[in-house]
N, C-alpha and C positions, 0 to 999 in steps of 0.2 A: 564457397566450394560448390561445384556443380553436383547435383544429385541426379541419378538416372530418373527418367520420367516416371517409371513405375513406383520408385521410392517416394518421389514427390507427391504423386497421386495418393499413395497409401497414407502418407503423413497428413495430407489435407483431409482425407476421408476419416481418419482416426480423430483428428481434432474436431471435425464437424459433428461426429457422433457424440463425443464426450461433451462438446459445447451444448448440444441439445439436451443431454442428460442433466448438465449443470443448471440450465435455465428452467428445467422442469420443476425444481423445488429444492429446499434445503436438505430434505432427507436424501436426495440423490447426491448432493454435495458431500454429505457425510460418507456415503459409499465410495465416492471418488477419493476422498481424503484417506480413507482406510486402505484403498487400493494403492495409493501412492506412498503413504507414510507408515502403513502397517499399524502396529500397536505403540507407536512412538507416543510417549507421554512427556509433559513438561517436567523439567528438573525441579521447578518450584511452581505449584499450581495455586490459582485463586488468591493471588495477592490483592488485597483490597486497596484501592486508591481513592475511595470516596465513600460517602454514607449510603448511597443507594446500592441495592443488591446487584444491579447491573454493572457497577463500577468495580470491576475486578479484572485481573490480567494474569496470563500464564507466561512464565519465563523459561525459555529453552537455552541451554548453554552448549557451546561447541566442545570438542574433545579437550580434556584437561590440558593437553600440551599446547593448546591454542589460547588458553586463558592467562591473564585477563584479556578480554576481547572487546572490540568496539561493539556498540549496540545499534541494532535496527529495530524500529517499532513499526509493526504492520497494522494498517488500517483497512479492515475488510469493507466490502460494499454490501448492498442489499436495499437500495432505494430509501435508506434512512429508516426503514420500518421493519427490518429483519436482519438476523445475523447471529452467529455463535462462534466464539473464539475457538472452541474445541474442534471445529471443522476445517481449521487451517494449519494443522500440524505439518502438512506437506510443504507449506511455505516456510515454516520454521526449519524443517529438515534441509531445505535448499540453502537458506542463508547460513545455517549452522555449518553446512558443508564448506561454505566459503570462509568460515572462521569467525562468524559473528554470534554474539548473544542476540536472542530474538525475543521481544516482548509482543504479545498479541492481546489486545484489550477489547473487552466488551464496552459498549457505551449505551446510553439511554436512547430509546427508539420512539418514533412516531407510532401511535397517537398519544403516548404518555407525555411526550415532550415535542417541542418544535424548535426550529432554528431560533437562537444560536446554541441551545443546550448541548447538542451533540458535538459542536465545535469546542465548547468549553470543556467537555469531558476529555476530548483529545489532548487539550493543553494540560489538563490536570494529570493525565497519564504520563505525559512527557516529564512534567515536574517531579512526579513520584519516582520515575525511573532515574532521573538525574540525581535525586537524593539517595536512591537505592545504590547507585553506582558509587557514590562517595562513601557509603557505609560498607560496601563490599568490594574493595579495590582488587581483591584476588580473583573476582569473577569478571568484572566489567571495567574497562578503561574509562578514566575520567577525561573523555574527549567529546567533541560535538557528536550529536546523535543523528543517524540517518533515518529519515521517514520514508515509508513506502506504502502504497495502497492501490486498490483496484476500484474503479467505478466511483460510487458515492464515497468510499473510503479514500480514494485519491483526492476527491474534492475536499474532504475534511482536512487531510494533511496539508494541502496547499492553502486553503482558506485561513487556517489558524496561524499561518506564518504571514500570508499576504496582508491580513488585517492585524496590525501589530498589537492591538489591544489585548488579544487573547493570551499571547505569551507574556506580555507585560503584567497581566493580572496574576500570573503565577510566579513572578519574579525572574522570568527568562526573557531572552530576545533572540533575534534571528541568528546571532553569532553562536548560539547553542545548537544550531541545526547545521549539520555537515552538507546536507543536500536532500532532495525529495525525488523519489521515483514514482511517477504517476502513470498507472496503466489504465487506459480507456476512461479517463476522468472527465466529468462535466465541469467546465470552468466558465462557460458563457451560455447560460440557459434561461435568461430572462427574455420575454415574459414566461411565467410558469404555465406551460401549455399541456402538461400531462398530470395525471392524478398524483403521482409520486412527489413532484415538485410543489404542487398546490398544497398537498397535505403537510409537507415538511416546512414550507416557507411562507404560506399564507399570503399576507399583503406586504411582506418585507420588501423594501425598495431595492433596486438593483445595486445601488452604491453601498449597500450594506452586505449583500450576499454574493456578489459575483467577483471572483478573483480578477477577472479582466478589467474591473472597474476600480481596482485598488492602485495605489502608488506602489509599484513593484521594485523601486530602486534598491531596496534593502534585501531582496530575495536571495537566498542561497542558490547554488547550482541546481538546475532542474533537468531531469530526464523524463520526457513525455513520450510515451509509446501508445500508438493507436492502431487499430486494424482498419484497413481500407474498406472492409465490408461490415463495419460496425453500424448497425441501424438503430441501436439503443441509445448510445451516446455518439453523436456524429463526430467524425474526425476533425471537423472545423473547430471543436472545442480546444483540442490540443494545439492545432495550428495557430489559433488566435493567441493563446497564452504564450506560445513559443515566440511569437512576433513581439510581444510586449515585455517579456521578462528579460533582464539584462544578461543572463547566462543560462540559456536553455538549449538543450539538444532535443530535436524532434526526430522520432523514428516512426515511420509508417510501414506497417507490415502487410504485404499484399495478401489478398485472399483470406483475411482473418477477421472474424467477427468479435463481438463484445467479450464473450467469455474466453476467446482464444488467447488473449494476452495474459490471462491469469493461468490457464492450464498449461501454457508454455513453460511455466516454472516447475511443472511436474517432472516425474522421473521415467514413467513408462508410457510409450506410444505418443504422448502429447508434447514432449520436450521440443521446443522450437528455438534453435540458435539465433534466429532473427530477433528474438526477444532476449534470450539468455545472454547472448554475446554482448549487446550494449549494456545490459545490467551489470555484468561482471566488469566491464571496462569502466563504467561510471563509478562503481564502488572502488575499484583499484585506484582511480584518479583522485577521489575525494574522501575516502575513508578506508585506506588499505589495511589488509590483515596479513598475518604470517602465511596463511594458507594460500591466499591469492598471489602473494609475492613469490612463494615457492613454486607455484604452477606456471609462472611466466618464464 
């Protein structure tokens, strides 16, 4: 749909301002989250999925009329060395609006750990939630799980499925995953030429760390969204993975930077249908809900 020029300029300006705020630090992300989600709290907080204090997750449920609901697990970014599940309630609010239960997990961070520990944590969170769903059929449907993430989180979600050892180690496989939504993810970043990747991956060879180096024949459907002005994780990462994966949709959002694909899922000022539209369509195609079906 065409937007008047002044509206489009206002939208770009709002996204640019908020993107700069987000990139300034996690305390600003907390302020953004409160602006977008208000006092929204998880329905079930701090579920432990492992022995480390970082291995905990929050579960948000949709309206009772939409339960039992399919599950989305959100993987947040932060260069593998930062992040806090409590600052992503706005993501839970968005997916719950679509009729999904939403789990947001913390994972161990650099420098306390290195690759592949944070990948293993993601697999453990999925296995935990698969078991939780079986034990709580009134809340969550026992169907394949949708993974979604931004930046380093998108990498984690993709890599733990691309390299089959991680799901196999927790008794699962790619058939347990309905699809993966990756926003501005790094999938082809060897050699490690920035501090974040050197610190997280050390001397790990490319054939162990790079999704584009894996045999991707088993991969579930992928939705890869990148901004054309992303100078943090270059769009070529999503383009290359989309070329190699057997069932991948690539969306390039004009005039959008690294944080723009994340804040596009917000509710006030920053919502961007160029991101939200493909996300809704992908969900409806691969893990539909009552809410999405009713809205069509």
